[in-house]
Backbone atoms as SQL, in Angstrom:
CREATE TABLE atoms (id INTEGER PRIMARY KEY, chain TEXT, resi INTEGER, resn TEXT, atom TEXT, x REAL, y REAL, z REAL);
INSERT INTO atoms VALUES
  (1, 'A', 1, 'UNK', 'N', -25.915, 18.921, -108.948),
  (2, 'A', 1, 'UNK', 'CA', -26.425, 19.699, -107.834),
  (3, 'A', 1, 'UNK', 'C', -25.957, 21.155, -107.916),
  (4, 'A', 2, 'UNK', 'N', -24.703, 21.367, -108.313),
  (5, 'A', 2, 'UNK', 'CA', -24.193, 22.737, -108.404),
  (6, 'A', 2, 'UNK', 'C', -24.974, 23.537, -109.446),
  (7, 'A', 3, 'UNK', 'N', -25.359, 22.878, -110.525),
  (8, 'A', 3, 'UNK', 'CA', -26.134, 23.547, -111.568),
  (9, 'A', 3, 'UNK', 'C', -27.510, 23.934, -111.033),
  (10, 'A', 4, 'UNK', 'N', -28.130, 23.026, -110.282),
  (11, 'A', 4, 'UNK', 'CA', -29.421, 23.332, -109.664),
  (12, 'A', 4, 'UNK', 'C', -29.286, 24.455, -108.645),
  (13, 'A', 5, 'UNK', 'N', -28.200, 24.460, -107.896),
  (14, 'A', 5, 'UNK', 'CA', -27.973, 25.506, -106.894),
  (15, 'A', 5, 'UNK', 'C', -27.872, 26.865, -107.573),
  (16, 'A', 6, 'UNK', 'N', -27.185, 26.909, -108.700),
  (17, 'A', 6, 'UNK', 'CA', -27.058, 28.175, -109.440),
  (18, 'A', 6, 'UNK', 'C', -28.420, 28.627, -109.971),
  (19, 'A', 7, 'UNK', 'N', -29.225, 27.686, -110.439),
  (20, 'A', 7, 'UNK', 'CA', -30.580, 28.032, -110.899),
  (21, 'A', 7, 'UNK', 'C', -31.403, 28.606, -109.755),
  (22, 'A', 8, 'UNK', 'N', -31.317, 27.958, -108.607),
  (23, 'A', 8, 'UNK', 'CA', -32.035, 28.462, -107.429),
  (24, 'A', 8, 'UNK', 'C', -31.604, 29.885, -107.105),
  (25, 'A', 9, 'UNK', 'N', -30.312, 30.126, -107.128),
  (26, 'A', 9, 'UNK', 'CA', -29.791, 31.454, -106.822),
  (27, 'A', 9, 'UNK', 'C', -30.300, 32.492, -107.825),
  (28, 'A', 10, 'UNK', 'N', -30.335, 32.146, -109.099),
  (29, 'A', 10, 'UNK', 'CA', -30.831, 33.082, -110.121),
  (30, 'A', 10, 'UNK', 'C', -32.302, 33.400, -109.905),
  (31, 'A', 11, 'UNK', 'N', -33.101, 32.375, -109.638),
  (32, 'A', 11, 'UNK', 'CA', -34.530, 32.589, -109.423),
  (33, 'A', 11, 'UNK', 'C', -34.779, 33.412, -108.163),
  (34, 'A', 12, 'UNK', 'N', -34.087, 33.070, -107.087),
  (35, 'A', 12, 'UNK', 'CA', -34.257, 33.806, -105.832),
  (36, 'A', 12, 'UNK', 'C', -33.749, 35.239, -105.958),
  (37, 'A', 13, 'UNK', 'N', -32.689, 35.445, -106.724),
  (38, 'A', 13, 'UNK', 'CA', -32.170, 36.801, -106.957),
  (39, 'A', 13, 'UNK', 'C', -33.214, 37.662, -107.643),
  (40, 'A', 14, 'UNK', 'N', -33.871, 37.103, -108.647),
  (41, 'A', 14, 'UNK', 'CA', -34.898, 37.856, -109.364),
  (42, 'A', 14, 'UNK', 'C', -36.040, 38.234, -108.430),
  (43, 'A', 15, 'UNK', 'N', -36.489, 37.277, -107.621),
  (44, 'A', 15, 'UNK', 'CA', -37.585, 37.541, -106.687),
  (45, 'A', 15, 'UNK', 'C', -37.178, 38.615, -105.685),
  (46, 'A', 16, 'UNK', 'N', -35.964, 38.506, -105.147),
  (47, 'A', 16, 'UNK', 'CA', -35.485, 39.493, -104.176),
  (48, 'A', 16, 'UNK', 'C', -35.403, 40.879, -104.806),
  (49, 'A', 17, 'UNK', 'N', -34.907, 40.945, -106.033),
  (50, 'A', 17, 'UNK', 'CA', -34.753, 42.235, -106.707),
  (51, 'A', 17, 'UNK', 'C', -36.101, 42.900, -106.980),
  (52, 'A', 18, 'UNK', 'N', -37.096, 42.132, -107.333),
  (53, 'A', 18, 'UNK', 'CA', -38.403, 42.682, -107.689),
  (54, 'A', 18, 'UNK', 'C', -39.305, 42.943, -106.490),
  (55, 'A', 19, 'UNK', 'N', -39.178, 42.137, -105.439),
  (56, 'A', 19, 'UNK', 'CA', -40.191, 42.152, -104.376),
  (57, 'A', 19, 'UNK', 'C', -39.713, 42.601, -103.003),
  (58, 'A', 20, 'UNK', 'N', -38.423, 42.594, -102.761),
  (59, 'A', 20, 'UNK', 'CA', -37.954, 42.874, -101.409),
  (60, 'A', 20, 'UNK', 'C', -37.298, 44.238, -101.294),
  (61, 'A', 21, 'UNK', 'N', -37.243, 44.699, -100.070),
  (62, 'A', 21, 'UNK', 'CA', -36.469, 45.882, -99.721),
  (63, 'A', 21, 'UNK', 'C', -35.260, 45.416, -98.920),
  (64, 'A', 22, 'UNK', 'N', -34.232, 46.237, -98.881),
  (65, 'A', 22, 'UNK', 'CA', -33.027, 45.873, -98.139),
  (66, 'A', 22, 'UNK', 'C', -33.348, 45.553, -96.683),
  (67, 'A', 23, 'UNK', 'N', -34.308, 46.259, -96.118),
  (68, 'A', 23, 'UNK', 'CA', -34.675, 46.033, -94.711),
  (69, 'A', 23, 'UNK', 'C', -35.288, 44.653, -94.483),
  (70, 'A', 24, 'UNK', 'N', -35.790, 44.020, -95.531),
  (71, 'A', 24, 'UNK', 'CA', -36.374, 42.684, -95.395),
  (72, 'A', 24, 'UNK', 'C', -35.332, 41.624, -95.073),
  (73, 'A', 25, 'UNK', 'N', -34.097, 41.897, -95.413),
  (74, 'A', 25, 'UNK', 'CA', -33.048, 40.898, -95.224),
  (75, 'A', 25, 'UNK', 'C', -32.126, 41.212, -94.059),
  (76, 'A', 26, 'UNK', 'N', -32.487, 42.213, -93.265),
  (77, 'A', 26, 'UNK', 'CA', -31.656, 42.580, -92.118),
  (78, 'A', 26, 'UNK', 'C', -32.249, 41.965, -90.860),
  (79, 'A', 27, 'UNK', 'N', -31.573, 40.972, -90.348),
  (80, 'A', 27, 'UNK', 'CA', -31.947, 40.336, -89.089),
  (81, 'A', 27, 'UNK', 'C', -30.670, 39.867, -88.418),
  (82, 'A', 28, 'UNK', 'N', -30.626, 39.929, -87.096),
  (83, 'A', 28, 'UNK', 'CA', -29.398, 39.554, -86.392),
  (84, 'A', 28, 'UNK', 'C', -28.952, 38.117, -86.651),
  (85, 'A', 29, 'UNK', 'N', -29.889, 37.191, -86.745),
  (86, 'A', 29, 'UNK', 'CA', -29.512, 35.788, -86.893),
  (87, 'A', 29, 'UNK', 'C', -29.517, 35.304, -88.344),
  (88, 'A', 30, 'UNK', 'N', -29.746, 36.206, -89.291),
  (89, 'A', 30, 'UNK', 'CA', -29.808, 35.825, -90.697),
  (90, 'A', 30, 'UNK', 'C', -28.443, 36.013, -91.352),
  (91, 'A', 31, 'UNK', 'N', -27.932, 34.948, -91.924),
  (92, 'A', 31, 'UNK', 'CA', -26.686, 35.022, -92.678),
  (93, 'A', 31, 'UNK', 'C', -27.065, 35.157, -94.148),
  (94, 'A', 32, 'UNK', 'N', -26.749, 36.293, -94.715),
  (95, 'A', 32, 'UNK', 'CA', -27.117, 36.558, -96.108),
  (96, 'A', 32, 'UNK', 'C', -26.183, 35.801, -97.042),
  (97, 'A', 33, 'UNK', 'N', -26.737, 35.017, -97.952),
  (98, 'A', 33, 'UNK', 'CA', -25.897, 34.298, -98.913),
  (99, 'A', 33, 'UNK', 'C', -25.117, 35.269, -99.798),
  (100, 'A', 34, 'UNK', 'N', -23.954, 34.842, -100.269),
  (101, 'A', 34, 'UNK', 'CA', -23.095, 35.701, -101.083),
  (102, 'A', 34, 'UNK', 'C', -23.770, 36.159, -102.375),
  (103, 'A', 35, 'UNK', 'N', -24.595, 35.307, -102.975),
  (104, 'A', 35, 'UNK', 'CA', -25.216, 35.692, -104.243),
  (105, 'A', 35, 'UNK', 'C', -26.130, 36.903, -104.078),
  (106, 'A', 36, 'UNK', 'N', -26.707, 37.101, -102.895),
  (107, 'A', 36, 'UNK', 'CA', -27.583, 38.254, -102.673),
  (108, 'A', 36, 'UNK', 'C', -26.802, 39.561, -102.590),
  (109, 'A', 37, 'UNK', 'N', -25.524, 39.490, -102.272),
  (110, 'A', 37, 'UNK', 'CA', -24.700, 40.699, -102.210),
  (111, 'A', 37, 'UNK', 'C', -24.547, 41.327, -103.597),
  (112, 'A', 38, 'UNK', 'N', -24.693, 40.523, -104.645),
  (113, 'A', 38, 'UNK', 'CA', -24.556, 41.019, -106.022),
  (114, 'A', 38, 'UNK', 'C', -25.877, 41.522, -106.603),
  (115, 'A', 39, 'UNK', 'N', -26.956, 41.357, -105.852),
  (116, 'A', 39, 'UNK', 'CA', -28.282, 41.741, -106.334),
  (117, 'A', 39, 'UNK', 'C', -28.593, 43.157, -105.875),
  (118, 'A', 40, 'UNK', 'N', -29.157, 43.949, -106.779),
  (119, 'A', 40, 'UNK', 'CA', -29.557, 45.313, -106.416),
  (120, 'A', 40, 'UNK', 'C', -30.922, 45.247, -105.741),
  (121, 'A', 41, 'UNK', 'N', -30.929, 45.354, -104.424),
  (122, 'A', 41, 'UNK', 'CA', -32.174, 45.328, -103.660),
  (123, 'A', 41, 'UNK', 'C', -32.470, 46.756, -103.225),
  (124, 'A', 42, 'UNK', 'N', -33.676, 47.208, -103.545),
  (125, 'A', 42, 'UNK', 'CA', -34.067, 48.592, -103.289),
  (126, 'A', 42, 'UNK', 'C', -34.170, 48.891, -101.797),
  (127, 'A', 43, 'UNK', 'N', -33.973, 50.149, -101.433),
  (128, 'A', 43, 'UNK', 'CA', -34.148, 50.591, -100.051),
  (129, 'A', 43, 'UNK', 'C', -35.577, 51.033, -99.776),
  (130, 'A', 44, 'UNK', 'N', -36.291, 51.418, -100.818),
  (131, 'A', 44, 'UNK', 'CA', -37.677, 51.851, -100.662),
  (132, 'A', 44, 'UNK', 'C', -38.422, 51.615, -101.965),
  (133, 'A', 45, 'UNK', 'N', -39.735, 51.724, -101.890),
  (134, 'A', 45, 'UNK', 'CA', -40.555, 51.557, -103.080),
  (135, 'A', 45, 'UNK', 'C', -41.510, 50.389, -102.949),
  (136, 'A', 46, 'UNK', 'N', -42.287, 50.210, -103.988),
  (137, 'A', 46, 'UNK', 'CA', -43.283, 49.145, -104.020),
  (138, 'A', 46, 'UNK', 'C', -42.734, 47.937, -104.767),
  (139, 'A', 47, 'UNK', 'N', -43.146, 46.753, -104.360),
  (140, 'A', 47, 'UNK', 'CA', -42.725, 45.556, -105.090),
  (141, 'A', 47, 'UNK', 'C', -43.328, 45.533, -106.493),
  (142, 'A', 48, 'UNK', 'N', -42.670, 44.834, -107.379),
  (143, 'A', 48, 'UNK', 'CA', -43.134, 44.721, -108.759),
  (144, 'A', 48, 'UNK', 'C', -43.645, 43.302, -108.971),
  (145, 'A', 49, 'UNK', 'N', -44.954, 43.175, -109.081),
  (146, 'A', 49, 'UNK', 'CA', -45.563, 41.873, -109.324),
  (147, 'A', 49, 'UNK', 'C', -45.989, 41.827, -110.787),
  (148, 'A', 50, 'UNK', 'N', -45.203, 41.156, -111.607),
  (149, 'A', 50, 'UNK', 'CA', -45.491, 41.107, -113.031),
  (150, 'A', 50, 'UNK', 'C', -45.538, 39.662, -113.520),
  (151, 'A', 51, 'UNK', 'N', -45.762, 39.511, -114.808),
  (152, 'A', 51, 'UNK', 'CA', -45.857, 38.181, -115.404),
  (153, 'A', 51, 'UNK', 'C', -44.550, 37.420, -115.272),
  (154, 'A', 52, 'UNK', 'N', -43.434, 38.111, -115.413),
  (155, 'A', 52, 'UNK', 'CA', -42.139, 37.450, -115.276),
  (156, 'A', 52, 'UNK', 'C', -41.973, 36.882, -113.875),
  (157, 'A', 53, 'UNK', 'N', -42.423, 37.613, -112.872),
  (158, 'A', 53, 'UNK', 'CA', -42.352, 37.107, -111.502),
  (159, 'A', 53, 'UNK', 'C', -43.201, 35.849, -111.362),
  (160, 'A', 54, 'UNK', 'N', -44.372, 35.862, -111.941),
  (161, 'A', 54, 'UNK', 'CA', -45.244, 34.682, -111.870),
  (162, 'A', 54, 'UNK', 'C', -44.548, 33.457, -112.476),
  (163, 'A', 55, 'UNK', 'N', -43.914, 33.628, -113.633),
  (164, 'A', 55, 'UNK', 'CA', -43.212, 32.513, -114.266),
  (165, 'A', 55, 'UNK', 'C', -41.967, 32.109, -113.474),
  (166, 'A', 56, 'UNK', 'N', -41.319, 33.071, -112.842),
  (167, 'A', 56, 'UNK', 'CA', -40.166, 32.764, -111.994),
  (168, 'A', 56, 'UNK', 'C', -40.593, 31.900, -110.817),
  (169, 'A', 57, 'UNK', 'N', -41.701, 32.256, -110.190),
  (170, 'A', 57, 'UNK', 'CA', -42.215, 31.453, -109.075),
  (171, 'A', 57, 'UNK', 'C', -42.610, 30.057, -109.544),
  (172, 'A', 58, 'UNK', 'N', -43.170, 29.962, -110.726),
  (173, 'A', 58, 'UNK', 'CA', -43.537, 28.663, -111.286),
  (174, 'A', 58, 'UNK', 'C', -42.295, 27.808, -111.543),
  (175, 'A', 59, 'UNK', 'N', -41.254, 28.419, -112.093),
  (176, 'A', 59, 'UNK', 'CA', -40.006, 27.688, -112.332),
  (177, 'A', 59, 'UNK', 'C', -39.389, 27.227, -111.021),
  (178, 'A', 60, 'UNK', 'N', -39.450, 28.071, -110.018),
  (179, 'A', 60, 'UNK', 'CA', -38.921, 27.710, -108.702),
  (180, 'A', 60, 'UNK', 'C', -39.691, 26.524, -108.134),
  (181, 'A', 61, 'UNK', 'N', -41.002, 26.556, -108.274),
  (182, 'A', 61, 'UNK', 'CA', -41.832, 25.445, -107.809),
  (183, 'A', 61, 'UNK', 'C', -41.443, 24.150, -108.538),
  (184, 'A', 62, 'UNK', 'N', -41.303, 24.215, -109.858),
  (185, 'A', 62, 'UNK', 'CA', -40.955, 23.025, -110.637),
  (186, 'A', 62, 'UNK', 'C', -39.577, 22.489, -110.278),
  (187, 'A', 63, 'UNK', 'N', -38.653, 23.375, -109.982),
  (188, 'A', 63, 'UNK', 'CA', -37.298, 22.952, -109.639),
  (189, 'A', 63, 'UNK', 'C', -37.252, 22.245, -108.291),
  (190, 'A', 64, 'UNK', 'N', -38.068, 22.687, -107.358),
  (191, 'A', 64, 'UNK', 'CA', -38.024, 22.110, -106.007),
  (192, 'A', 64, 'UNK', 'C', -39.064, 21.018, -105.778),
  (193, 'A', 65, 'UNK', 'N', -40.025, 20.876, -106.662),
  (194, 'A', 65, 'UNK', 'CA', -41.093, 19.899, -106.490),
  (195, 'A', 65, 'UNK', 'C', -40.544, 18.472, -106.513),
  (196, 'A', 66, 'UNK', 'N', -40.760, 17.756, -105.438),
  (197, 'A', 66, 'UNK', 'CA', -40.383, 16.346, -105.322),
  (198, 'A', 66, 'UNK', 'C', -38.893, 16.093, -105.544),
  (199, 'A', 67, 'UNK', 'N', -38.063, 17.031, -105.187),
  (200, 'A', 67, 'UNK', 'CA', -36.611, 16.860, -105.315),
  (201, 'A', 67, 'UNK', 'C', -35.960, 17.294, -104.006),
  (202, 'A', 68, 'UNK', 'N', -35.662, 16.343, -103.133),
  (203, 'A', 68, 'UNK', 'CA', -35.117, 16.690, -101.816),
  (204, 'A', 68, 'UNK', 'C', -33.848, 17.543, -101.866),
  (205, 'A', 69, 'UNK', 'N', -32.951, 17.271, -102.813),
  (206, 'A', 69, 'UNK', 'CA', -31.714, 18.053, -102.895),
  (207, 'A', 69, 'UNK', 'C', -32.000, 19.515, -103.245),
  (208, 'A', 70, 'UNK', 'N', -32.922, 19.730, -104.178),
  (209, 'A', 70, 'UNK', 'CA', -33.275, 21.099, -104.553),
  (210, 'A', 70, 'UNK', 'C', -33.992, 21.809, -103.408),
  (211, 'A', 71, 'UNK', 'N', -34.826, 21.083, -102.681),
  (212, 'A', 71, 'UNK', 'CA', -35.518, 21.677, -101.524),
  (213, 'A', 71, 'UNK', 'C', -34.517, 22.093, -100.454),
  (214, 'A', 72, 'UNK', 'N', -33.542, 21.246, -100.200),
  (215, 'A', 72, 'UNK', 'CA', -32.500, 21.578, -99.227),
  (216, 'A', 72, 'UNK', 'C', -31.722, 22.810, -99.694),
  (217, 'A', 73, 'UNK', 'N', -31.395, 22.849, -100.974),
  (218, 'A', 73, 'UNK', 'CA', -30.701, 24.012, -101.524),
  (219, 'A', 73, 'UNK', 'C', -31.525, 25.284, -101.386),
  (220, 'A', 74, 'UNK', 'N', -32.830, 25.177, -101.605),
  (221, 'A', 74, 'UNK', 'CA', -33.737, 26.317, -101.457),
  (222, 'A', 74, 'UNK', 'C', -33.663, 26.873, -100.040),
  (223, 'A', 75, 'UNK', 'N', -33.691, 25.996, -99.060),
  (224, 'A', 75, 'UNK', 'CA', -33.616, 26.422, -97.659),
  (225, 'A', 75, 'UNK', 'C', -32.243, 27.024, -97.363),
  (226, 'A', 76, 'UNK', 'N', -31.186, 26.376, -97.815),
  (227, 'A', 76, 'UNK', 'CA', -29.828, 26.848, -97.538),
  (228, 'A', 76, 'UNK', 'C', -29.513, 28.172, -98.235),
  (229, 'A', 77, 'UNK', 'N', -30.179, 28.457, -99.325),
  (230, 'A', 77, 'UNK', 'CA', -29.935, 29.701, -100.070),
  (231, 'A', 77, 'UNK', 'C', -30.855, 30.837, -99.630),
  (232, 'A', 78, 'UNK', 'N', -31.460, 30.723, -98.460),
  (233, 'A', 78, 'UNK', 'CA', -32.303, 31.774, -97.889),
  (234, 'A', 78, 'UNK', 'C', -33.653, 31.882, -98.600),
  (235, 'A', 79, 'UNK', 'N', -34.038, 30.823, -99.290),
  (236, 'A', 79, 'UNK', 'CA', -35.271, 30.831, -100.058),
  (237, 'A', 79, 'UNK', 'C', -36.526, 30.996, -99.223),
  (238, 'A', 80, 'UNK', 'N', -36.555, 30.366, -98.056),
  (239, 'A', 80, 'UNK', 'CA', -37.741, 30.489, -97.210),
  (240, 'A', 80, 'UNK', 'C', -37.959, 31.929, -96.773),
  (241, 'A', 81, 'UNK', 'N', -36.892, 32.597, -96.396),
  (242, 'A', 81, 'UNK', 'CA', -36.989, 33.989, -95.947),
  (243, 'A', 81, 'UNK', 'C', -37.436, 34.902, -97.094),
  (244, 'A', 82, 'UNK', 'N', -36.855, 34.701, -98.264),
  (245, 'A', 82, 'UNK', 'CA', -37.223, 35.514, -99.422),
  (246, 'A', 82, 'UNK', 'C', -38.685, 35.285, -99.778),
  (247, 'A', 83, 'UNK', 'N', -39.099, 34.039, -99.795),
  (248, 'A', 83, 'UNK', 'CA', -40.483, 33.719, -100.150),
  (249, 'A', 83, 'UNK', 'C', -41.459, 34.263, -99.108),
  (250, 'A', 84, 'UNK', 'N', -41.091, 34.143, -97.831),
  (251, 'A', 84, 'UNK', 'CA', -41.943, 34.671, -96.757),
  (252, 'A', 84, 'UNK', 'C', -42.154, 36.176, -96.929),
  (253, 'A', 85, 'UNK', 'N', -41.088, 36.904, -97.168),
  (254, 'A', 85, 'UNK', 'CA', -41.185, 38.356, -97.327),
  (255, 'A', 85, 'UNK', 'C', -41.959, 38.733, -98.590),
  (256, 'A', 86, 'UNK', 'N', -41.765, 37.968, -99.668),
  (257, 'A', 86, 'UNK', 'CA', -42.506, 38.234, -100.892),
  (258, 'A', 86, 'UNK', 'C', -44.006, 38.064, -100.649),
  (259, 'A', 87, 'UNK', 'N', -44.397, 37.023, -99.931),
  (260, 'A', 87, 'UNK', 'CA', -45.811, 36.809, -99.620),
  (261, 'A', 87, 'UNK', 'C', -46.367, 37.919, -98.734),
  (262, 'A', 88, 'UNK', 'N', -45.573, 38.387, -97.774),
  (263, 'A', 88, 'UNK', 'CA', -46.012, 39.495, -96.920),
  (264, 'A', 88, 'UNK', 'C', -46.291, 40.741, -97.758),
  (265, 'A', 89, 'UNK', 'N', -45.415, 41.033, -98.703),
  (266, 'A', 89, 'UNK', 'CA', -45.601, 42.206, -99.560),
  (267, 'A', 89, 'UNK', 'C', -46.806, 42.030, -100.476),
  (268, 'A', 90, 'UNK', 'N', -46.990, 40.838, -101.011),
  (269, 'A', 90, 'UNK', 'CA', -48.155, 40.593, -101.880),
  (270, 'A', 90, 'UNK', 'C', -49.447, 40.794, -101.102),
  (271, 'A', 91, 'UNK', 'N', -49.482, 40.310, -99.871),
  (272, 'A', 91, 'UNK', 'CA', -50.669, 40.464, -99.037),
  (273, 'A', 91, 'UNK', 'C', -50.894, 41.940, -98.702),
  (274, 'A', 92, 'UNK', 'N', -49.827, 42.644, -98.352),
  (275, 'A', 92, 'UNK', 'CA', -49.929, 44.058, -97.987),
  (276, 'A', 92, 'UNK', 'C', -50.419, 44.910, -99.161),
  (277, 'A', 93, 'UNK', 'N', -50.062, 44.515, -100.368),
  (278, 'A', 93, 'UNK', 'CA', -50.469, 45.280, -101.541),
  (279, 'A', 93, 'UNK', 'C', -51.731, 44.718, -102.189),
  (280, 'A', 94, 'UNK', 'N', -52.408, 43.817, -101.473),
  (281, 'A', 94, 'UNK', 'CA', -53.693, 43.307, -101.943),
  (282, 'A', 94, 'UNK', 'C', -53.629, 42.300, -103.064),
  (283, 'A', 95, 'UNK', 'N', -52.488, 41.661, -103.217),
  (284, 'A', 95, 'UNK', 'CA', -52.348, 40.650, -104.270),
  (285, 'A', 95, 'UNK', 'C', -51.914, 39.346, -103.632),
  (286, 'A', 96, 'UNK', 'N', -52.767, 38.398, -103.658),
  (287, 'A', 96, 'UNK', 'CA', -52.433, 37.086, -103.117),
  (288, 'A', 96, 'UNK', 'C', -51.993, 36.172, -104.243),
  (289, 'A', 97, 'UNK', 'N', -51.111, 35.202, -103.933),
  (290, 'A', 97, 'UNK', 'CA', -50.627, 34.295, -104.988),
  (291, 'A', 97, 'UNK', 'C', -51.740, 33.477, -105.600);
């Protein structure tokens, strides 16, 4: 499980670094996981939607598909919030998944 948790953190870190702004993770009731503190999240700019991001999302899907422990880890590692914000940015920039 710890190995899967680390994989989740790496995948989510990449998504956060490419697609989110620092303001996306600022909320009063949101507890930011420690792994995100080590990620360089931009303060401004456009998200980067590239082939690597597509494969990262695919790997994330495969890791959490039909695996309750990985799904729980995804939720606990702030994955829902990161994914929600990534989808908002994709929609805003005219790119749907």
